[in-house]
N, C-alpha and C positions, 0 to 999 in steps of 0.2 A: 492515422494517429502517429505523430512524430515520436521518436524514442525519447526516453527521459533525459538523455544526455544532450539533446538538441537545445539550442538557446532558449532560455525562459524569459517571458515577459514579467512573470511574478510567481510567487509561491502562495498557496492558500492553506490556512488552517481554520479549525473551529475550536473555540474556547471550551474547556470541559463544562458540559451542561447537565449530564445525567447525575442523579443523586449519588450513585456509587462513585462517580468520578470527582466529585467536588470535595477535595481535600488538599492540604498544603503540598503534599508530595506530587500530586497531579498538576497543580498550578505551576510548581517549579519546573517540572519536566516539560510540560507543554510550552512554557515560556522560554526555556533554554533552547528548545528546537526553533521556535519562532525568532527569538532574538539573535541566535547564531545565523540562521538563514538570512536575516535582514542585513548582515554584514556583507552579503554577496549579491543580493538582488532585492527588488521590492517585495514586501510581504503584506498580504491582506488577511486579517483574522476576523471571522464571523463571530459575533457575540450575541447572546441573549440580551435584550434591552436592560433587564434588571441586573446584569452582571458587568455593566460597563465599568463601574468604579473598581471592582476587583481586578478586572483585566488590565486596566490602566496602571494599577499598582505594580504589576509584574512585567508588563510588556514595554519594549522600547518605544520612545515617542516617534520614531521613524516609521513605525508600523501603522498601516491603515486599519482602523477598527470600523466594521460595518455591522450595524444591528440587523439581526435576522433570527426569527424564532427557531430554536433548535431543540431536538430531543436528546442528542448525543454529540459526540465530538470526533467521529471517524470520517473525516471529509473525503478521504480517498475512496470510500465506499458509497457514501450518500451523495457526494458532490458530483459535479459535471466531469465527464471525460472529454477533455478538449482535443479537437481534431481540426484539420483544415478541409474546407469544402470549396473547391475551385479557387484556392488561394486565399480564402477568407476564413477567419476564426469562427469555429462552430463548436457547439457543446452537445455531446450525446447525453440525453436524459434517459438513463435506464429506469426501469421500474425498481424501486427499492422497497423491500418488504422485511427489513430487519433481520437480514442473514437467514432467511428461511422461516419468517414469521415465528421466531422463537418466543416462548411464553413470557420471558422477562423484557422483551424488546418493545419500546415505544417508538414508532417511526412515522407517525402522521405528519409531523413537521419536517423531519429529515427528508421525507419523500419529495418535498418541494424545494430542497436546497439547490439542486442542479439547475433548475430553471431560474432560480434567484441569482445564482452566480452568472449565468449567461446574460441575464438582463443587465446586471451591474456593469458588465464590460461590453455590452452591445454586441454579443455574439449570437449568431443564428442558433436556434434550438433545433436539434434533431431528436425527435422522440422515438423511443424504442419500446416495444411491448415485452421485451425480454427482461426478466428479473436477473440483475447482474450487479456487480460492484467492481470498482476500480482495482481493489486488491486481488480480485480474482482473475486478472489478465496481466500479461506482460508482453510487450512487442519489441522487436529489434528494429522497427521502422523500415524494414526492407522485405516485408511480406510474411514473416513468421510471428506466430502468436502462441504463447503458453497459456494453458488453462487446465482446470482440474475437473474430472468427471463428477465428483461429488458436489460440485458447486453449480455450474450452469446446467448440468444434466440431472441434477438431483430433484427428487419429487417435491422437496420443500420449496423449490423455486419455480421450476418450469415443468410441472407434471404432464402437461398436454403437448409438449414440444418433442419432436423427434431429434435425434442427433444431427440429421441433415439440416433441419430447420434452424437449430441453434447455430450450427456452423455457418450457414448462409447469412444469418442475421449478424453475427459477430464480424464476418468478413465484409459485409456491406457497410456496416457502420464504422469499421476501423480501417478499411482498405487493406486487409491482409488476404493472403491467398493460401496459407497453410496453417492449420492449428495442430499443435502437438499436445495431445491429451495425457496428462499425468493421472494415474488411477486414483490416488488419494493424497491428502496432505499430511502434516505432522499430527501426531497422536493427540496432543493437548488441545489442538484446534477443533476437536470433535466433542469436547466437554462443554460444560454449561455456557460459558461466555465465548465460545469459539465461533468460527465462521464456517465450519464444516469443510475446511480444506483450502483456504486461499493459497494461491501460488506464490505470493510475494514474501513468504517466509521460507519457501522451499528452493526456488530457483529464479534467476533473473538474467537478462542479457546485460553485459557490460559494454558491448559494442555489437555491430552486426554479426560478428563471427565468433563471439566469446560468450560462454555461459558460466555463471557462477552458481554453484550448487551446494546446499547445506549438506554437511558430511558428519553424521553422528558415528563416531568411532568406537563407542563403548557398547559392547554386545548386550549388556543388561538393560539398556534403554530401548523402549519399543520402536523408536525412530531409527535404530540401527538397520533393521530390515527395510523400513520405508525408504530411507535415503539411498540405500544400495539399489533398490528397485528403480528409483527415480533416475539415478546415474545411468543404469543399464538402459533404461528407456530413451534417455536423451542421446546416449552414444549410438543407439540404433536408429533414431529418428532424424538426427542432424549430422552435419559435417563440421559443426562448431567445435572450437577448442573448449573443453570442459575443465574448469578449474574448481577443485573441491575446497570448500572453505570449512575448516574444522569447527564443529559445534563447541560451545563453551564447555569447560570441564565440569561445571555444576550440572548435575543431573536432575535434582529434585528441589522443590520448595515444600512448604507446609501442606500443599494440596496434592503433591505427587510429581510425576515426571514433567519437567519444564519443556517449553518449545522455544527457548531462547535461540535466536538466530541472527547471524550477521548479514544474512541475505536481505533482511528488512531495512536496508539503508536507503537514503534518499540523495539523489544527485542534484546538485546546484550548479549554477553557471561556472563557478570556479572552485567548488568544494564538494565534498561528500560528507553527509551527516551519518555517522556510523554508530549503531547501537553498541553500547558498552555494558558490561555486567559485573564489573569489579572482578574480572576473571583472568587467569593467565593467558587465555587465548585472545583477549582483546588486542594485544599488541601483534599477535600473529595475524589476525584478521586485518588489522591496520596495514601491516606490511604487504599483504596480498592486494589490498585495494589500492595502495600506492602504486603498485606495479601495473594494475589494469586500468587505472584512471590517471595517466600521466598529466601533469599540469594542474591537477586539482588538489587542494589541501584536504586531508582526511581529518575530520573533527569528531572526536569521540564524545558521545553524550550518554550518560547513564539512562538506559531505557527500561530499567526494572519497574519503575512506577507505571510505565505505559503498558508493558507486558502483563503486569499484575491485573490490568483492566481489560486485557484481551487483544492487544496488538503491539505494534512497534512504531518506530519513527516514520517508516513509509506509510503506515496506516493513517497517520494523522496529518499528512501533507498531500498536496495535489499541485502538479505543475500546470501553468498556463504557458504554452509555447509562444515565442515571439514570432510575429509575422515576418 
């Protein structure tokens, strides 16, 4: 699996499909991500057939719209994980079970999205029997993989797999040779619409030897202890430079402690789409990313409507690497 900063052929999104997602603020947020990405590289958006007109209203005419039956709109998780197999584009088709078969999740259609994407671009399909999502993994493209124990090793996803079997499957499908296991993710991510600990709001590689890590500095927030544990683990497990990215100042919304995170950004060919929260730390995070992604424009996008539905910019995008 190439790293996210490798050259892209295109970016994929899925138009908001679930009942809870279909609202004006969601359409505007998804469209801003897609339209901004389209300024830098080709973009394909999957749409439910009955939503074509509404999608056309919001999306740039340069974007390819492809009809595909959808349950939801988190293509990072339900979609293909693109890899190279002997120099040819291939797509790993993980088992998708709605983030651990959660009671609210409908996923029969989304479970077929990865193979649909592969067929659309004539990529070889590599089927896996592992329940996994793209937001639950992050690679540096040079052998290291980040993952979370409560995701791939959780009973909601792979109850009959041993740690050794999970590691072997991830390594075989992604071409990695070391997995760094984070014990748990951010607190909000374990609530009703969470993923049970996806790594892509906690830590990510910025290059082969640099890790960006969510840093909650306010002791009253439950993620204060979580992020300090993560930082200690990464310092112990890698020789990478670890850069702490401060969490937004906002600690709560009407539902409780937030998991707003700048780590959940998306790297484009010549830009980075960075989650913004109308928060004083937005500009701090932008400055950090300008330093670690030289030559790429940092574009701030209000991600609150996306986080309100359970994810961020990285969660609604998926890269297809260029051959």
